[in-house]
TORMI-799178 format. One record per residue (C-alpha): residue in one letter; chain; x, y, z. Coordinates in pm, whole numbers. Layout:
# TORMI-799178
<"A","A",<X,Y,Z>>
...
END
This chain:
# TORMI-799178
<"X","A",<6955,9006,12076>>
<"X","A",<7250,9286,12051>>
<"X","A",<7394,9442,12361>>
<"X","A",<7493,9770,12444>>
<"X","A",<7911,9744,12527>>
<"X","A",<7906,9939,12849>>
<"X","A",<7565,10140,12752>>
<"X","A",<7743,10274,12488>>
<"X","A",<7587,10338,12137>>
<"X","A",<7784,10333,11854>>
<"X","A",<7639,10506,11590>>
<"X","A",<7912,10517,11324>>
<"X","A",<8211,10304,11244>>
<"X","A",<8447,10586,11380>>
<"X","A",<8342,10538,11701>>
<"X","A",<8390,10146,11708>>
<"X","A",<8751,10168,11539>>
<"X","A",<8829,10437,11859>>
<"X","A",<8674,10168,12142>>
<"X","A",<8901,9892,11923>>
<"X","A",<9207,10167,11972>>
<"X","A",<9115,10225,12322>>
<"X","A",<9134,9812,12373>>
<"X","A",<9414,9748,12199>>
<"X","A",<9633,10035,12345>>
<"X","A",<9757,10141,11964>>
<"X","A",<9648,10387,11657>>
<"X","A",<9590,10153,11364>>
<"X","A",<9702,10261,11034>>
<"X","A",<9455,10334,10785>>
<"X","A",<9543,10029,10534>>
<"X","A",<9550,9779,10835>>
<"X","A",<9217,9919,10935>>
<"X","A",<9055,9862,10583>>
<"X","A",<9130,9525,10575>>
<"X","A",<9047,9457,10977>>
<"X","A",<8860,9635,11120>>
<"X","A",<8594,9789,10863>>
<"X","A",<8501,9458,10729>>
<"X","A",<8407,9372,11091>>
<"X","A",<8252,9666,11154>>
<"X","A",<8069,9603,10835>>
<"X","A",<8006,9226,10819>>
<"X","A",<7962,9153,11210>>
<"X","A",<7734,9456,11291>>
<"X","A",<7388,9297,11458>>
<"X","A",<7212,9608,11469>>
<"X","A",<7246,9967,11385>>
<"X","A",<7376,10183,11637>>
<"X","A",<7554,9906,11853>>
<"X","A",<7899,9737,11890>>
<"X","A",<7831,9337,11979>>
<"X","A",<8126,9222,12268>>
<"X","A",<8190,8947,11986>>
<"X","A",<8268,9191,11728>>
<"X","A",<8514,9371,11916>>
<"X","A",<8674,9065,12030>>
<"X","A",<8705,8942,11691>>
<"X","A",<8831,9300,11564>>
<"X","A",<9122,9263,11838>>
<"X","A",<9195,8898,11792>>
<"X","A",<9282,8972,11442>>
<"X","A",<9488,9314,11502>>
<"X","A",<9656,9154,11781>>
<"X","A",<9781,8874,11570>>
<"X","A",<9891,9115,11280>>
<"X","A",<10099,9330,11558>>
<"X","A",<10234,9018,11678>>
<"X","A",<10370,8941,11332>>
<"X","A",<10464,9264,11224>>
<"X","A",<10233,9370,11018>>
<"X","A",<10071,9641,11232>>
<"X","A",<10341,9883,11287>>
<"X","A",<10311,10227,11374>>
<"X","A",<10393,10499,11120>>
<"X","A",<10679,10680,11195>>
<"X","A",<10588,11064,11263>>
<"X","A",<10789,11329,11181>>
<"X","A",<10789,11706,11364>>
<"X","A",<11004,12030,11238>>
<"X","A",<11070,12363,11376>>
<"X","A",<11133,12687,11241>>
<"X","A",<11468,12830,11380>>
<"X","A",<11499,13127,11609>>
<"X","A",<11687,13343,11323>>
<"X","A",<11435,13253,11004>>
<"X","A",<11549,13544,10830>>
<"X","A",<11905,13420,10788>>
<"X","A",<11818,13022,10700>>
<"X","A",<11543,13141,10417>>
<"X","A",<11858,13391,10302>>
<"X","A",<12079,13046,10307>>
<"X","A",<11779,12826,10109>>
<"X","A",<11771,13090,9900>>
<"X","A",<12108,13100,9769>>
<"X","A",<12099,12746,9808>>
<"X","A",<11837,12713,9509>>
<"X","A",<12038,13012,9346>>
<"X","A",<12342,12764,9292>>
<"X","A",<12092,12514,9218>>
<"X","A",<11918,12683,8935>>
<"X","A",<12092,12562,8596>>
<"X","A",<12100,12207,8726>>
<"X","A",<11716,12205,8777>>
<"X","A",<11652,12384,8421>>
<"X","A",<11885,12132,8223>>
<"X","A",<11627,11839,8391>>
<"X","A",<11344,12055,8286>>
<"X","A",<11459,12035,7925>>
<"X","A",<11569,11670,7919>>
<"X","A",<11206,11540,8086>>
<"X","A",<10956,11828,8062>>
<"X","A",<10766,11868,7748>>
<"X","A",<10607,12196,7643>>
<"X","A",<10228,12103,7607>>
<"X","A",<10118,11846,7818>>
<"X","A",<10022,11536,7534>>
<"X","A",<10161,11242,7449>>
<"X","A",<10285,11364,7105>>
<"X","A",<10553,11567,7291>>
<"X","A",<10749,11279,7403>>
<"X","A",<10964,11051,7181>>
<"X","A",<11201,10773,7202>>
<"X","A",<11493,10953,7044>>
<"X","A",<11525,11290,7229>>
<"X","A",<11811,11551,7117>>
<"X","A",<12101,11517,7368>>
<"X","A",<11956,11285,7601>>
<"X","A",<11603,11446,7608>>
<"X","A",<11261,11211,7562>>
<"X","A",<11060,11541,7466>>
<"X","A",<11029,11706,7162>>
<"X","A",<10986,12000,7258>>
<"X","A",<11073,12098,7623>>
<"X","A",<10948,12400,7878>>
<"X","A",<11190,12674,7990>>
<"X","A",<10975,12688,8313>>
<"X","A",<10831,12488,8588>>
<"X","A",<10483,12280,8602>>
<"X","A",<10215,12493,8729>>
<"X","A",<10065,12272,9035>>
<"X","A",<9723,12210,8852>>
<"X","A",<9924,12032,8551>>
<"X","A",<10083,11799,8803>>
<"X","A",<9791,11529,8776>>
<"X","A",<9814,11526,8402>>
<"X","A",<10199,11495,8374>>
<"X","A",<10160,11170,8587>>
<"X","A",<9911,11078,8350>>
<"X","A",<10131,11100,8092>>
<"X","A",<10407,10876,8237>>
<"X","A",<10164,10596,8311>>
<"X","A",<10131,10261,8059>>
<"X","A",<9768,10256,7927>>
<"X","A",<9553,9977,7730>>
<"X","A",<9259,10050,7565>>
<"X","A",<9191,10361,7748>>
<"X","A",<9281,10174,8137>>
<"X","A",<9623,10232,8325>>
<"X","A",<9789,9927,8375>>
<"X","A",<9969,9831,8689>>
<"X","A",<10144,9588,8919>>
<"X","A",<10041,9236,8946>>
<"X","A",<9916,9152,9343>>
<"X","A",<10139,8879,9334>>
<"X","A",<10511,8880,9181>>
<"X","A",<10465,8712,8830>>
<"X","A",<10077,8775,8858>>
<"X","A",<9923,8894,8547>>
<"X","A",<9892,9285,8488>>
<"X","A",<9588,9428,8621>>
<"X","A",<9394,9706,8450>>
<"X","A",<9274,9982,8626>>
<"X","A",<9009,10300,8535>>
<"X","A",<9157,10629,8453>>
<"X","A",<8900,10816,8638>>
<"X","A",<9132,10748,8995>>
<"X","A",<9317,11024,9181>>
<"X","A",<9695,10980,9098>>
<"X","A",<10009,11026,9350>>
<"X","A",<10370,11031,9347>>
<"X","A",<10493,10804,9648>>
<"X","A",<10791,10906,9779>>
<"X","A",<11035,10709,10014>>
<"X","A",<10979,10962,10304>>
<"X","A",<10687,11068,10506>>
<"X","A",<10814,11381,10587>>
<"X","A",<10542,11683,10489>>
<"X","A",<10646,11942,10199>>
<"X","A",<10681,12281,10283>>
<"X","A",<10783,12398,9954>>
<"X","A",<10478,12580,9856>>
<"X","A",<10228,12778,10026>>
<"X","A",<9924,12523,10129>>
<"X","A",<9660,12617,9872>>
<"X","A",<9897,12541,9597>>
<"X","A",<10027,12235,9689>>
<"X","A",<9831,11979,9435>>
<"X","A",<9567,11738,9549>>
<"X","A",<9784,11458,9352>>
<"X","A",<10144,11566,9500>>
<"X","A",<10237,11360,9784>>
<"X","A",<10167,11021,9927>>
<"X","A",<10465,10907,10196>>
<"X","A",<10621,10593,10360>>
<"X","A",<10971,10563,10585>>
<"X","A",<10916,10204,10563>>
<"X","A",<11156,10114,10257>>
<"X","A",<11423,10435,10213>>
<"X","A",<11553,10237,9942>>
<"X","A",<11238,10278,9740>>
<"X","A",<11227,10462,9370>>
<"X","A",<10956,10663,9280>>
<"X","A",<10625,10541,9204>>
<"X","A",<10277,10695,9049>>
<"X","A",<10035,10514,9281>>
<"X","A",<9596,10505,9138>>
<"X","A",<9377,10595,9469>>
<"X","A",<9074,10428,9335>>
<"X","A",<8718,10391,9525>>
<"X","A",<8826,10109,9643>>
<"X","A",<9033,10114,10039>>
<"X","A",<9368,9990,9813>>
<"X","A",<9615,10175,9625>>
<"X","A",<9806,10049,9364>>
<"X","A",<10142,10128,9178>>
<"X","A",<10156,10169,8830>>
<"X","A",<10327,10007,8565>>
<"X","A",<10546,10357,8404>>
<"X","A",<10550,10347,8015>>
<"X","A",<10915,10442,7860>>
<"X","A",<10892,10804,7923>>
<"X","A",<10743,10744,8256>>
<"X","A",<11070,10476,8343>>
<"X","A",<11335,10728,8260>>
<"X","A",<11159,11059,8403>>
<"X","A",<11136,10895,8747>>
<"X","A",<11485,10706,8734>>
<"X","A",<11629,11080,8631>>
<"X","A",<11390,11261,8894>>
<"X","A",<11528,11042,9160>>
<"X","A",<11878,11022,9072>>
<"X","A",<11928,11404,9043>>
<"X","A",<11676,11474,9346>>
<"X","A",<11949,11300,9515>>
<"X","A",<12259,11422,9404>>
<"X","A",<12177,11771,9450>>
<"X","A",<11943,11800,9777>>
<"X","A",<12120,11480,9988>>
<"X","A",<12329,11715,10210>>
<"X","A",<12071,12017,10304>>
<"X","A",<11702,11926,10128>>
<"X","A",<11487,11651,10201>>
<"X","A",<11413,11449,9883>>
<"X","A",<11043,11558,9828>>
<"X","A",<11122,11972,9857>>
<"X","A",<11443,11873,9627>>
<"X","A",<11165,11726,9344>>
<"X","A",<10965,12032,9423>>
<"X","A",<11212,12261,9338>>
<"X","A",<11288,12075,8987>>
<"X","A",<10908,12002,8897>>
<"X","A",<10746,12385,9036>>
<"X","A",<11075,12548,9097>>
<"X","A",<10958,12640,9440>>
<"X","A",<11218,12669,9691>>
<"X","A",<11312,12436,9964>>
<"X","A",<11396,12514,10299>>
<"X","A",<11709,12385,10475>>
<"X","A",<11610,12079,10733>>
<"X","A",<11710,12250,11083>>
<"X","A",<11568,12073,11300>>
<"X","A",<11375,11761,11225>>
<"X","A",<11242,11467,11425>>
<"X","A",<11133,11115,11317>>
<"X","A",<10942,10924,11611>>
<"X","A",<10916,10568,11625>>
<"X","A",<10662,10424,11865>>
<"X","A",<10604,10038,11902>>
<"X","A",<10451,9829,12092>>
<"X","A",<10547,9464,12080>>
<"X","A",<10614,9127,12318>>
<"X","A",<10926,9315,12552>>
<"X","A",<10637,9569,12592>>
<"X","A",<10609,10000,12488>>
<"X","A",<10870,10151,12341>>
<"X","A",<10991,10460,12161>>
<"X","A",<11286,10604,11957>>
<"X","A",<11383,10972,11827>>
<"X","A",<11553,11028,11568>>
<"X","A",<11674,11378,11537>>
<"X","A",<11827,11560,11249>>
<"X","A",<12008,11896,11312>>
<"X","A",<12217,12117,11119>>
<"X","A",<12534,12214,11323>>
<"X","A",<12474,12602,11251>>
<"X","A",<12169,12537,11531>>
<"X","A",<12272,12625,11906>>
<"X","A",<12278,12348,12140>>
<"X","A",<12002,12544,12398>>
<"X","A",<11769,12524,12066>>
<"X","A",<11783,12148,12021>>
<"X","A",<11719,12141,12389>>
<"X","A",<11392,12299,12337>>
<"X","A",<11293,12133,12051>>
<"X","A",<11339,11796,12191>>
<"X","A",<11107,11889,12531>>
<"X","A",<10816,12032,12256>>
<"X","A",<10862,11667,12136>>
<"X","A",<10831,11504,12452>>
<"X","A",<10539,11747,12593>>
<"X","A",<10356,11643,12208>>
<"X","A",<10068,11436,12358>>
<"X","A",<9992,11318,11983>>
<"X","A",<10357,11198,11976>>
<"X","A",<10303,10962,12282>>
<"X","A",<10631,10937,12379>>
<"X","A",<10583,10946,12752>>
<"X","A",<10453,10591,12890>>
<"X","A",<10130,10555,13061>>
<"X","A",<10325,10589,13411>>
<"X","A",<10697,10646,13398>>
<"X","A",<10915,10531,13683>>
<"X","A",<11063,10795,13902>>
<"X","A",<11369,10604,14019>>
<"X","A",<11447,10397,14329>>
<"X","A",<11676,10441,14645>>
<"X","A",<12019,10310,14651>>
<"X","A",<11859,10035,14874>>
<"X","A",<11624,9914,14669>>
<"X","A",<11785,9956,14304>>
<"X","A",<12088,9719,14496>>
<"X","A",<11838,9471,14650>>
<"X","A",<11660,9442,14265>>
<"X","A",<12007,9405,14104>>
<"X","A",<12127,9153,14382>>
<"X","A",<11748,8954,14315>>
<"X","A",<11796,8971,13940>>
<"X","A",<12078,8833,13958>>
<"X","A",<11995,8472,14101>>
<"X","A",<11676,8455,13914>>
<"X","A",<11609,8076,13873>>
<"X","A",<11611,7942,13487>>
<"X","A",<11233,7888,13511>>
<"X","A",<11199,8288,13569>>
<"X","A",<11107,8228,14006>>
<"X","A",<11236,8350,14265>>
<"X","A",<11388,8123,14632>>
<"X","A",<11313,8393,14853>>
<"X","A",<11432,8188,15157>>
<"X","A",<11770,8148,14995>>
<"X","A",<11765,8481,14844>>
<"X","A",<11704,8647,15209>>
<"X","A",<11926,8458,15408>>
<"X","A",<12190,8507,15129>>
<"X","A",<12144,8884,15173>>
<"X","A",<12101,8879,15566>>
<"X","A",<12468,8734,15569>>
<"X","A",<12596,9011,15299>>
<"X","A",<12422,9306,15344>>
<"X","A",<12244,9274,15683>>
<"X","A",<12534,9387,15936>>
<"X","A",<12343,9759,15870>>
<"X","A",<12021,9786,16025>>
<"X","A",<11934,9979,15683>>
<"X","A",<12019,9725,15472>>
<"X","A",<11827,9441,15689>>
<"X","A",<11463,9237,15574>>
<"X","A",<11274,9107,15849>>
<"X","A",<11129,8802,15679>>
<"X","A",<11132,8635,15321>>
<"X","A",<10805,8812,15268>>
<"X","A",<10888,9119,15333>>
<"X","A",<11183,9119,15128>>
<"X","A",<10951,8955,14822>>
<"X","A",<10679,9251,14871>>
<"X","A",<10944,9534,14818>>
<"X","A",<11090,9332,14473>>
<"X","A",<10765,9253,14353>>
<"X","A",<10621,9628,14403>>
<"X","A",<10937,9769,14214>>
<"X","A",<10914,9500,13952>>
<"X","A",<10560,9643,13875>>
<"X","A",<10689,9954,13868>>
<"X","A",<10903,9904,13555>>
<"X","A",<10600,9688,13414>>
<"X","A",<10339,9981,13396>>
<"X","A",<10585,10151,13275>>
<"X","A",<10584,9919,12976>>
<"X","A",<10247,9964,12903>>
<"X","A",<10138,10193,12616>>
<"X","A",<10058,10581,12656>>
<"X","A",<9736,10529,12455>>
END
């Protein structure tokens, strides 16, 4: 008979996932959950509305193993903040876009066809162009998906995708899925109004910053795949990546520079951005915050931005318990004891106590009544540091 877990009834996979993540002490990325937790919920669920202990244990064992092997890593999160003098920064952004306008128009002349059909492309274009007749203006957001489809290799009406393993056969993918343009950056674009951003515009990751632009196919299956670009697609994506890196590397991020080329949308200057990476490995909980700040931003604005990041509970920068520091005596005692830790990791408290009494026991405030008292003070302080390494979630 299925057992209720702590009197809780899991009526959905989302509830089961929340319990797994609570016990794991970490959030599980969607792609990892699809490969592990989702199958556990589907295959090992014994009775609808119940989650048995065995199913939870099985999912946790698999996820913990993937965390040890490095497969399960939290995706870095980004945060940004508008500057106080927002109007001045908007004017700077528009001025930079005005200076770069001719270069963007030249790229569109070479790579954006007048009409979105295969007949608009040519293998031999005039002056390096790969379109028979180019458009003078931008792509409209609702044209973006059609344009991506023209850049992908097809066979008998299906897209061709990269093989699952290097050297394997090319796979055929149905052409009815959603196409997205993959960026080597998880920074969300802000170049268009929310209601004008194409549905298939964005898919990004910071895992490999050297990655090129790719067209991904999102099918009903939980796993996305990279499509093989055709001749026009290879040249177009390579040219777009090269031009975007060259044009916007100093002021704009890659996503917004590409948006400038495709949609003629003025990018915003990256005034204050933060990349937050959280980890939980064999050493315990850890986090790193990388700030990207324009030098024209004042120091007090940067300080306010960092305080805002620390207060953001979704980022989880604060550990579950934070050490508040030790007194001078306890801190000195900890350094004294840790310097004399035995090779097997243990402490010889009797000899440590005698050495401490000889070197620090002349003052009454630095004396401990017995080895047991010294051990209790040290272990209590080490427990504080141990709790600090536990994840916040």
